[in-house]
C-alpha positions in Angstrom: 85.7 106.8 98.3 84.3 103.3 98.2 81.3 101.3 98.9 83.0 98.2 100.0 86.0 96.0 100.2 88.3 95.5 97.2 87.5 92.7 94.8 89.8 90.8 92.5 89.7 91.6 88.8 91.5 90.7 85.6 93.4 93.5 83.9 94.7 92.9 80.4 97.8 95.0 79.5 98.2 96.8 76.3 100.4 93.9 75.2 97.4 91.5 75.8 98.8 89.9 79.0 96.3 89.1 81.8 97.3 90.1 85.3 95.6 90.5 88.7 94.2 93.8 89.8 92.3 94.8 93.0 89.4 97.3 92.4 86.4 98.6 94.2 83.3 96.7 93.2 81.7 99.9 91.7 84.7 100.3 89.3 83.3 97.4 87.3 79.9 99.1 87.1 81.2 102.0 85.1 79.6 102.3 81.6 80.6 105.0 79.1 79.5 105.2 75.5 77.3 102.1 76.3 80.4 100.0 77.0 81.0 98.5 80.4 84.2 98.3 82.3 84.2 94.5 82.6 87.1 92.2 83.6 89.5 91.1 80.9 89.8 87.5 80.0 92.4 85.3 81.6 94.2 83.1 82.3 96.3 85.2 84.7 100.0 85.0 83.8 102.2 83.6 86.5 105.3 85.5 87.7 104.0 89.0 86.8 103.0 91.7 89.3 99.4 92.8 89.8 98.4 96.0 88.0 98.3 99.0 90.3 95.4 101.5 90.5 97.1 104.2 92.7 100.5 105.7 92.5 102.3 107.7 89.8 103.0 106.7 86.2 106.7 106.6 87.0 106.2 104.0 89.8 107.8 100.6 89.2 105.4 97.9 88.0 102.2 97.8 85.9 100.4 101.1 86.3 96.8 100.7 85.1 95.3 102.8 82.3 92.7 105.1 83.8 89.6 107.2 82.9 88.4 110.3 84.7 84.7 110.9 85.1 82.5 113.5 86.7 78.9 113.2 88.1 76.4 115.1 86.0 73.4 114.8 88.2 72.9 113.6 91.8 76.1 112.9 93.6 76.4 110.0 96.0 76.8 110.9 99.7 80.5 111.5 100.6 81.6 112.1 97.0 82.7 115.5 95.8 80.1 117.3 93.7 80.0 117.8 90.0 83.3 119.7 90.1 84.9 116.6 91.6 86.5 114.0 89.4 86.8 110.2 89.9 89.7 108.3 88.5 89.1 104.7 87.7 91.2 101.9 86.2 89.9 100.6 82.9 90.4 96.8 82.7 90.9 96.3 78.9 92.5 98.4 76.2 89.5 97.9 73.9 87.2 99.5 76.5 89.7 102.3 77.2 89.9 103.1 73.4 86.1 103.4 73.3 86.0 105.9 76.1 86.4 109.4 74.6 85.4 113.0 74.7 81.7 113.9 74.8 80.7 110.4 76.0 78.3 109.9 78.9 77.3 106.9 80.9 76.6 105.6 84.4 78.3 104.6 87.6 76.4 102.3 90.1 77.0 102.6 93.8 75.1 100.7 96.4 72.4 99.7 93.8 71.9 103.4 92.8 72.9 104.4 89.3 74.3 107.9 88.8 74.9 109.7 85.5 78.5 110.5 84.6 80.5 112.0 81.8 84.0 111.4 80.4 86.6 114.0 81.6 89.9 112.5 80.4 92.1 109.4 80.4 95.7 108.3 81.2 97.5 105.5 79.4 99.0 102.4 81.0 102.7 102.5 81.9 105.0 99.6 82.7 108.2 100.4 84.4 
């Protein structure tokens, strides 16, 4: 579920190559362990595909590393309750490395900040 149109972002692969990625605006608002999910630093490399958020890890292309979070308090309208899990791309490897078990943080949607907790993560794959 999303609050708005996709926005462009910069995803930096595990091999430190900057590529395009399209994400929901609230994806960049995620903070876990006091570390925000900010864009990577470019420039974008020409001739490479954009990183993909959806699809399986066996899909061809750059499959973004992801983190799974769950709401721990109030849940935004239209979202599954605290048993539901959101899966979001993490734009840099350094940030992904910092997100780990027993970390908590926030996720901002429509100017409202919601408490969340880390559930798990999936590494990047490039096929």
